[in-house]
MDAnalysis code that builds the backbone (N, CA, C; Angstrom):
import MDAnalysis as mda
import numpy as np

u = mda.Universe.empty(246, n_residues=82, atom_resindex=np.repeat(np.arange(82), 3), trajectory=True)
u.add_TopologyAttr("name", ["N", "CA", "C"] * 82)
u.add_TopologyAttr("resid", np.arange(1, 83))
u.add_TopologyAttr("resname", ["MET", "THR", "HIS", "GLN", "ILE", "LEU", "SER", "GLU", "VAL", "ALA", "ALA", "SER", "ILE", "SER", "GLU", "LEU", "LYS", "ARG", "ASN", "PRO", "MET", "GLY", "THR", "VAL", "ALA", "ALA", "GLY", "ASP", "GLY", "PHE", "PRO", "VAL", "ALA", "ILE", "LEU", "ASN", "ARG", "ASN", "GLU", "PRO", "ALA", "PHE", "TYR", "CYS", "VAL", "PRO", "ALA", "ALA", "TRP", "PHE", "GLU", "SER", "MET", "MET", "ALA", "LYS", "LEU", "GLU", "ASP", "MET", "GLU", "LEU", "ASN", "ALA", "ILE", "ALA", "ASP", "ALA", "ARG", "LYS", "SER", "GLN", "LYS", "VAL", "VAL", "LYS", "VAL", "LYS", "LEU", "ASP", "ALA", "LEU"])
u.atoms.positions = np.array([
    [-70.910, 2.654, 4.825],
    [-69.849, 2.648, 3.835],
    [-69.141, 4.000, 3.848],
    [-67.817, 3.981, 3.837],
    [-67.051, 5.230, 3.841],
    [-66.698, 5.632, 2.416],
    [-66.514, 6.917, 2.245],
    [-66.170, 7.459, 0.933],
    [-65.026, 8.442, 1.097],
    [-64.066, 8.346, 0.209],
    [-62.951, 9.283, 0.227],
    [-63.383, 10.561, -0.470],
    [-63.156, 11.685, 0.164],
    [-63.469, 12.981, -0.439],
    [-62.147, 13.608, -0.848],
    [-62.002, 13.848, -2.129],
    [-60.727, 14.298, -2.687],
    [-60.647, 15.823, -2.838],
    [-61.161, 16.525, -1.869],
    [-61.016, 17.979, -1.837],
    [-61.064, 18.426, -0.387],
    [-60.550, 19.615, -0.151],
    [-60.534, 20.131, 1.215],
    [-61.840, 20.808, 1.586],
    [-62.655, 21.130, 0.575],
    [-63.926, 21.814, 0.816],
    [-65.058, 20.943, 0.290],
    [-66.113, 20.838, 1.067],
    [-67.285, 20.066, 0.661],
    [-68.529, 20.913, 0.908],
    [-69.556, 20.678, 0.083],
    [-70.829, 21.385, 0.225],
    [-71.942, 20.428, -0.185],
    [-73.123, 20.677, 0.313],
    [-74.265, 19.851, -0.067],
    [-74.856, 20.347, -1.379],
    [-75.664, 19.500, -1.996],
    [-76.351, 19.910, -3.221],
    [-77.276, 21.078, -2.922],
    [-77.879, 21.080, -1.744],
    [-78.766, 22.196, -1.344],
    [-78.002, 23.506, -1.311],
    [-76.781, 23.482, -0.763],
    [-75.956, 24.695, -0.729],
    [-75.608, 25.144, -2.143],
    [-75.294, 24.181, -3.009],
    [-74.958, 24.519, -4.400],
    [-76.151, 25.159, -5.098],
    [-77.347, 24.631, -4.888],
    [-78.552, 25.203, -5.498],
    [-78.817, 26.610, -4.964],
    [-78.606, 26.803, -3.667],
    [-78.880, 28.081, -3.019],
    [-77.930, 29.174, -3.496],
    [-76.650, 28.829, -3.649],
    [-75.644, 29.841, -3.999],
    [-74.531, 29.191, -4.826],
    [-74.768, 28.973, -6.129],
    [-73.776, 28.267, -6.948],
    [-72.408, 28.945, -6.998],
    [-72.379, 30.249, -7.228],
    [-71.093, 30.934, -7.345],
    [-70.390, 31.026, -5.994],
    [-71.136, 31.157, -4.934],
    [-70.543, 31.182, -3.598],
    [-69.933, 29.841, -3.235],
    [-70.573, 28.761, -3.682],
    [-70.049, 27.421, -3.418],
    [-68.729, 27.217, -4.150],
    [-68.673, 27.658, -5.397],
    [-67.422, 27.552, -6.162],
    [-66.352, 28.426, -5.510],
    [-66.717, 29.619, -5.107],
    [-65.757, 30.545, -4.484],
    [-65.228, 29.998, -3.161],
    [-66.021, 29.194, -2.466],
    [-65.588, 28.622, -1.187],
    [-64.372, 27.725, -1.359],
    [-64.191, 27.190, -2.548],
    [-63.034, 26.345, -2.818],
    [-61.759, 27.130, -3.025],
    [-61.862, 28.439, -3.126],
    [-60.698, 29.320, -3.293],
    [-59.811, 28.877, -4.453],
    [-60.450, 28.551, -5.576],
    [-59.700, 28.169, -6.772],
    [-59.438, 26.682, -6.902],
    [-59.890, 25.886, -5.943],
    [-59.694, 24.441, -5.968],
    [-61.050, 23.735, -6.031],
    [-61.068, 22.435, -6.296],
    [-62.336, 21.707, -6.395],
    [-63.124, 21.717, -5.086],
    [-64.440, 21.643, -5.233],
    [-65.347, 21.522, -4.099],
    [-66.121, 20.217, -4.287],
    [-66.092, 19.352, -3.294],
    [-66.864, 18.108, -3.351],
    [-68.324, 18.446, -3.069],
    [-69.208, 18.006, -3.946],
    [-70.636, 18.214, -3.741],
    [-71.211, 16.900, -3.233],
    [-71.824, 16.981, -2.053],
    [-72.306, 15.779, -1.377],
    [-73.810, 15.628, -1.521],
    [-74.236, 14.393, -1.694],
    [-75.640, 14.035, -1.690],
    [-75.816, 12.975, -0.610],
    [-76.541, 13.325, 0.446],
    [-76.709, 12.431, 1.601],
    [-75.362, 12.009, 2.174],
    [-74.480, 12.978, 2.308],
    [-73.136, 12.802, 2.886],
    [-72.224, 11.876, 2.080],
    [-72.535, 11.684, 0.818],
    [-71.661, 10.926, -0.076],
    [-71.289, 11.826, -1.244],
    [-70.033, 11.782, -1.698],
    [-69.654, 12.634, -2.835],
    [-70.437, 12.252, -4.091],
    [-71.103, 13.234, -4.674],
    [-71.866, 13.024, -5.899],
    [-71.046, 13.467, -7.118],
    [-70.348, 14.587, -6.965],
    [-69.473, 15.079, -8.034],
    [-68.575, 16.167, -7.467],
    [-67.630, 16.617, -8.275],
    [-66.716, 17.680, -7.873],
    [-66.966, 18.891, -8.754],
    [-67.061, 20.014, -8.147],
    [-67.271, 21.276, -8.838],
    [-65.918, 21.980, -8.896],
    [-65.437, 22.241, -10.104],
    [-64.124, 22.867, -10.246],
    [-64.250, 24.177, -11.017],
    [-63.454, 25.176, -10.661],
    [-63.453, 26.430, -11.415],
    [-62.980, 26.190, -12.855],
    [-63.417, 27.037, -13.760],
    [-63.101, 26.871, -15.177],
    [-61.593, 26.812, -15.429],
    [-60.823, 27.680, -14.792],
    [-59.365, 27.690, -15.010],
    [-58.740, 26.371, -14.571],
    [-59.229, 25.802, -13.482],
    [-58.705, 24.522, -12.975],
    [-59.024, 23.409, -13.971],
    [-60.255, 23.403, -14.490],
    [-60.671, 22.385, -15.463],
    [-59.839, 22.501, -16.737],
    [-59.637, 23.719, -17.227],
    [-58.840, 23.926, -18.434],
    [-57.414, 23.425, -18.238],
    [-56.837, 23.688, -17.079],
    [-55.489, 23.214, -16.766],
    [-55.443, 21.687, -16.732],
    [-56.445, 21.081, -16.131],
    [-56.514, 19.625, -16.049],
    [-56.632, 19.012, -17.449],
    [-57.444, 19.597, -18.308],
    [-57.605, 19.072, -19.666],
    [-56.309, 19.211, -20.464],
    [-55.583, 20.311, -20.274],
    [-54.305, 20.501, -20.958],
    [-53.297, 19.444, -20.513],
    [-53.278, 19.134, -19.211],
    [-52.365, 18.105, -18.702],
    [-52.724, 16.727, -19.252],
    [-54.013, 16.430, -19.339],
    [-54.434, 15.147, -19.911],
    [-54.030, 15.032, -21.381],
    [-54.183, 16.132, -22.120],
    [-53.785, 16.135, -23.521],
    [-52.273, 15.904, -23.645],
    [-51.488, 16.555, -22.793],
    [-50.033, 16.354, -22.795],
    [-49.685, 14.899, -22.509],
    [-50.386, 14.280, -21.562],
    [-50.129, 12.875, -21.231],
    [-50.427, 11.970, -22.426],
    [-51.527, 12.246, -23.128],
    [-51.873, 11.458, -24.312],
    [-50.819, 11.620, -25.404],
    [-50.376, 12.858, -25.633],
    [-49.361, 13.099, -26.658],
    [-48.033, 12.438, -26.291],
    [-47.680, 12.469, -25.004],
    [-46.453, 11.798, -24.565],
    [-46.548, 10.293, -24.767],
    [-47.705, 9.717, -24.522],
    [-47.890, 8.276, -24.734],
    [-47.730, 7.928, -26.210],
    [-48.260, 8.769, -27.094],
    [-48.105, 8.542, -28.535],
    [-46.637, 8.643, -28.922],
    [-45.956, 9.675, -28.426],
    [-44.534, 9.860, -28.735],
    [-43.709, 8.680, -28.221],
    [-43.991, 8.212, -27.009],
    [-43.272, 7.066, -26.451],
    [-43.497, 5.809, -27.284],
    [-44.722, 5.626, -27.766],
    [-45.026, 4.451, -28.582],
    [-44.307, 4.502, -29.924],
    [-44.054, 5.696, -30.419],
    [-43.442, 5.848, -31.742],
    [-41.927, 6.023, -31.701],
    [-41.332, 6.172, -30.531],
    [-39.913, 6.504, -30.479],
    [-39.016, 5.376, -30.988],
    [-39.504, 4.171, -31.012],
    [-38.682, 3.057, -31.516],
    [-38.891, 2.808, -33.008],
    [-39.770, 3.566, -33.629],
    [-40.015, 3.397, -35.059],
    [-38.870, 3.991, -35.870],
    [-38.731, 3.473, -37.077],
    [-37.704, 3.954, -37.981],
    [-38.007, 5.401, -38.384],
    [-36.966, 6.232, -38.420],
    [-37.102, 7.632, -38.812],
    [-37.123, 7.716, -40.330],
    [-38.089, 8.426, -40.868],
    [-38.204, 8.628, -42.308],
    [-38.009, 10.110, -42.567],
    [-36.944, 10.450, -43.314],
    [-36.674, 11.858, -43.613],
    [-37.506, 12.277, -44.820],
    [-38.144, 13.441, -44.684],
    [-39.000, 13.954, -45.733],
    [-38.673, 15.418, -45.941],
    [-38.635, 15.840, -47.195],
    [-38.433, 17.255, -47.498],
    [-39.805, 17.928, -47.573],
    [-39.865, 19.144, -47.092],
    [-41.137, 19.862, -47.102],
    [-41.686, 20.035, -48.511],
    [-40.809, 20.198, -49.498],
    [-41.247, 20.348, -50.873],
    [-41.927, 19.092, -51.386],
    [-41.581, 17.938, -50.805],
    [-42.169, 16.673, -51.248],
    [-43.601, 16.503, -50.714],
    [-43.963, 17.270, -49.719],
    [-45.305, 17.164, -49.171],
    [-46.253, 17.963, -50.018],
])
């Protein structure tokens, strides 16, 4: 069975155990595919990359909410009324 590896750098779990920070650094700021018996088990991503990905996901969720609400009637409210 073939598996798609969605990163340019791959390492084995043994390599990750031996040198965790070196394995992350090998990705040069991008994800590293961690392989178990030559199959991708998970992706190791640097903290900055993960934070960026989570921010983009949050933006996508907020855009979906805004799109769902854009056809709703506008209700004007004064701040003093809140």
